[in-house]
N, C-alpha and C positions, 0 to 999 in steps of 0.2 A: 500522573493524570488522576488516578483514583484518590490520592491524598488531597489534591486540589479540589476535587469534587466534594469530598467529605468536609473540607474546611468551608467551602462556599455554602454548603447546605446547612451547616451549623450556624454560620454567621447570619444567614437569612432569618434565623429564629430570634436573634437578639432583639430587634425592634418590637416584635410581638410579645416577647417575654417581658420586656420592660413595661409594656402597657398593662401587663397582668399584675404587676407588683404595686400595691398601694404605698404611698409615702406619708399617710397620716389622715387625720380627720379634716373636715371642711373648715373648722375653726382654727387650724394650725396646731392643735394639740397632738401629741403622739397617739397613735392608735393603740388600743388595748389589745393584748395578746392573751386570749382566754386559755389556750393550751399551755402557755408559759406559766400562768398563775396556778393552774392545776398541778403542774409538775413541781413548782416551788413549794406547794403545800404538802408534798409527800416527803418521805424520809430521804429519797434520793435528791429531792430539791434542796432540803436542808444541808445535805453534804456538799452539794454544788455551790450553795450560797456561802458556805464556810470556806471553800477552796478558792473562790474568785472574789475580786474587789466588788464593792457594792455598785459601782457605776455600770458594771456589766448587766445589772438588772433594772437600773433606773433610767438609762439613756437609750431608748430604742432608735434604731436606724431603719427607716422605711417601715416595713410591716413586721420586722423582727427585732428582738433585743440583741445586744452585743454578744451575750453568751451563746445565742443561737447562731449568729454569724461565725463565731469562733468554732462552735461545734460542727457547722456545715463545712468549714474549711478543713477541719481535722478529718471529717468523714470523706471528703474528696481526696485528701492526701492518702489516707489509709486505703480508699478504694483504688487509687492508682497503683499503690504498692501491691495490694491484693490481686489486682488484675494482672500485673506482670508476673507475680509468683504463680498464680493459678494457670496462667497461660504457659509458663515454662513447664509445669508439671503435666498439663494436658498434652502439650506437644511432645514431650518425652515419651509418654505412654503411646501416643499415636505413631511416633517414629518407630518404636519397637514393634508395634502391631503391623505397620506397613513393611517392616523388614522381613516378615514371615512370608511375604509374597514375592514373586519374581518380577512382576510388572513394576515399572518405574513411575507409573501414573499416580499411584496412591502416595508415593513419596512427594511428588510435586504438589499434590492436593494438600498434604499436611503443611508443606512450606507456605502455601498460599494463605493459610489461616493465621500466620504470624502477622500481628498488627490488628486485624479486625477482631480477633478473639480477645485481645487485650482491652480494647475500647468497649466491647460488649460486656465483659466482666466488670469493668469500671462503672459503667452505667447501672448495671444491676446492683452492684455493691452500694453505690451512692443512694439509689432509690430505697433500698432496704435499710441502710444505716440512718437515713434521714428520718425514719419513722420514730426513732428514739428521741428526736429533738422536739417533738410536739409542736411542729411548725403551724402557724395560722393557715387558714384555708387558701389565702392568696399565694403565700410562699409555697405551700404544699403543691398547689397546682403548677407553679412555675417549675419546681423540681421534677415533678412527674412528666411535664411536657418536655423538659430538657433531656431527661433520661430516655424517654420514648424516641426523641429525635436522634439521640446518639445511637440507640439500638437500630433504628431504621437505616441510618447512614452507614453503620458498620455492616449490616446485612447486605446493603446495596454494594458496598465496597467488596465484600467477599464474593457476591454474585458476579461482579465484573471480572474479578480474577478467575473465577470458576469458568466463565464463558470463554475467556482467553485461553485458559489451560486446556479445556476440552477441545476447542477447535485446533489448537496446536498439536494435541495428541493424535487426533484423527488424521491430520495432515501428515504427520510423521509416519503413522502406521500405514497409510495408503502409499506413501512414497517408497517405503521399504518393500512393499509387496508388488509395486508396479514394475512392469518390464515389458518392453516391446510395444505392442499396441495399447497396453494399459496405461502408458504414459499420458496419452491424451485424455483418458478418463480421469486420471489423477489430477491433471491440471484443471479439468472441469469441476471436480469436487472441491479443489482448493479455492476456485473462484466462488462457488456457492457458499462455502464456509466463510469466506471473507465478508461477503455481503450479509449473510445471516447473522454473523457475529456483530456487525455494526448495528443491524436492526435490533438485536437483543440488547445491546448496550444502550441504545436510545430508549428502549422500552423500560429498562431497569432504572435509568436516570429519571425519566418522566414519572414513573409510578412512585419511586421513593420520594422525589421532591413533592409530589402531590400529597402523599401521606403525611409528610412533615408539615406542609403549609396548611392543610385542612384541619389541623388541631386548633387553629386560632379562629376566634369568632369573626374577626375582621375579614379574613380570607374567605370564610364560609359565606359571609354576607355578599362579598363580591361575586362568588360563584353563583349564588341564587339570583343576583341581579343580571348576570350574564345569561343564565338560563331563561330568565323572563323575556329577554330580548334576543333569544337565540336565532330567530329568523333573520333579523337585520344584521346582527353581528356575524352570523355564518356567511351571509352574502358578502359583506365587506371583507372579511378575512379570506374567503375563498377567492375573491377577485385579486386581493393584494398578494396572496401566496400562490397564485396559479402557477407561476413559473417554478417556484420551489417544489410544490407538490408534484408537478409533472416530472421534474428531475428525479425526485425520490422514487416515483413509480417507475420511471425509466430504469433506475438502478435495480429495482426488484425484478423488473421484466428481463433485464439483461442477465441477471443471475439464473433465471429459469430457462430462458431460451438459449443462452450461451453462444451468441455469435462470435465471441472471443473469450479467451481464458487467460489467467495469469501465466506468463511465460510464452504466449503465442507471439509469432513474428508477424508484424502488421506494417502496412504503409498507410499513414494518416496525414492528410494535408501535404502530401509529397515527401514526408519524412519516413525513413525506414528505421524500425527499431523493435523493441520487445515490450510487451505489456508488463509493467513492473508492479502496479498497484491498481486495484479497483475499489472505489468507495461507492457510497450511495449517490454521490453527486458528480463525481468526475473520475477520469481514468488517467493514470500517469504512464506515459510511454517513454521508455529509456532509448534515446536515439543512439545510433552507432558511435557518435563522437562524444558520448557520455552526457549530452544535454538531456533535459527532461521536458517532455511536451505534455502539458496538462490540458486535457480535452474534456469539455462538458459531456455528461452521460447522454444527453439528448442528441448529441452529434452522431453517435453510432446508430441511433434508431431512425434518424432522418436523412442521413447522407451515406452513400456507399463508401466502403473502405476495403482494402485488400488484407486478407488473412492467409498467410503462407503456410500455416501449420494447423488449419482447422481440423483436418482429418488425420494427417500424419506429418511429422516434422521433416521427413526426407523430401528433397526437392531437386529439380534439374537445373543446370546452369549451362550457359553457352559462352564461347570465346571465339571471336571472329578475327580473321587475318586476311589481308589482301596479298595476292601472289601473282607472279607472271603467268602468261598463258602456257609457257613451256615447262612449268613446274610439274613434277611427277606427283600426282595426288595420292597414289598408292603409297609412295614413300613417306609422305606427310602423315598418312593414316597410321602407318607402322610406327613412326616416331611418336605420335600421340599415345598409342598403346604402351610404348616403352616408358614414356614419361609417367603415365598413370600407374604403371606397375612398379616402377623403380624409384621414382622421385616425387611421388605425391605426398609422402610423409604422413600417411594415414588420413588424408583429406578425402580421398576417393573411397566410396563404400563398395566398389567392385560390381555394381549392378548394371550401369548403363555407360557406354562410351560409343562415340561415332563421329565420323567426319563426312561432310557433304559440301558440294559446290552449290551454294544457295543463290548466287547472283553473279553477274559479270557485266562489265562495262566495255567500252571500246578499247580499254588499255589493260584491265586487270580482271582477275577472278576473285570472288569472295568465298573463302572457306569458313564453315561454321563447325567448331568442335563442340559436341554435346557430351556433357559429363553429369554424373549424379553424386550427391553427397547426403550425409545423414541429417544435416540441418542447414539453414540459410547462411549462417556464419561461415561454416566450412565450405559451402558452395561458392561464396564470394572469394575466399582465399584460393580455392582450387582454380577458379576461372583466371585469376591473376597469374597463378603459377603456369597454367597451360599456355596462356598467351605469351608469357615471357620466354618459355622454353621453345615454343614453335618459332618465334621470331629469331631467337639465337640460332636455331637449326637452319632456318632459311637463309640467314646471312652467310652461312658456310657453303651454300649450294651455288653452282654457277648460274643457274636460271631460277633462283628462288624468289628474290625480291622483284617487284615490278620494274620493267624497263620501259623507257619512252622511246618509241620507234618513229623514224621519219623517212620517207621514200623520196629520193631526188633523182632526176635523169640528166646526164651530161651529153650534150650534142656537140660533135666536132664540126668545124667549118668545112664547107665543100672544097675539094681540090681543083685547081685550074688545069684544064686539059691543054697540053702542048704537043706539037708533033714529036715523033720519036727521034727524028734527026736533030731536033733542038736540044734533046736531053743528053746527047753525047758530047763529050768534050774532046779535048786533044788526046790523042792516043786511043780513042774508041771507048773511054770509060763512060758509064751511065751516070748521069747526075741525079741527085735526089729531087723529087717533086715537092715543092713547097706549097702548102695550102694557102689560099688567098682568102682574106676575110670578105665575107659577102656584104 
């Protein structure tokens, strides 16, 4: 990212640099180079004239002669080699100096100088080496502007690396020292650092780009024209960028008030997940199934959302089962305790457990098991485990699972009364009385 920014910043200078270089006089004749004539009249000029063919001094290209173009190319090549060599020497000295300390922060700071220091030394070497070429004023101005642009871009590159390194070092230091209740504070600090880091990066890019572009007369004239019509332009830009500006301010406000932090467990738009990234304009929520939910920053300031770890990450969870009326609730409560102590696999934090009859219908009772866990992820797994174990235990009980009962009455038909004499058969035996259907 920083290299791309450096390249874009330097490329933006090319059109303005091209405008600064003259290509000749108005009548088409090559422009005279006073500095070149003065150099050629000296002893060094005579030696240079003897070393190069004559057309290097008689065929100017643009505002410079060929020997000056050749000298500028040699200066740039030597500047690149000198920049690499001096960078290596400087970094070796810095590495040895940082090795005398126990902190690893200075080692990373030295490593972040690899690259920016090379281009910085290259620009300084080219600016100093080009003085010996006696360049004309137009070419001298172009070289100076180019060197200053490279210096500004490399300083901005190093500052971007420094901001990233400093924020990462503070995050790691706080994370090592955080324990218990300090974990929430560490997440809050991490959120603030993430937002402030992006603000600092935006400021560095804007300031460096402004310093580079303001070196050119055309850009300065545009700036003066904009200032002259600042009232109307400010009104138009303010109306057009109202949404963007409000989003940026919302990001800064969220980093200060901290209704949520990186790593918090939240429910947004019906999705349960963790806050993975907070920028100046949006928040990335990592959903439980590994999807990413990108939410505008203004959403969290305008609409309510659930934050399950605002104060502390520990949380309570419930598991509900339906049982028969004849179920022994005390036995279920004992089974719940056994499951938590012996089969919870570290999911239960040992703080809260309980079993209550929370509701009943005409056929069943509803039991609610209340358990605690150290975070929302463990609480979900613990709820599933408790529900599974209690159902398996109820299946083994004679009156565990709900039964459907129905009550029915059976009425026998009335018996027909007959005289006792009619019920005796031959031999005096009593005959059975048969009921008659009514």
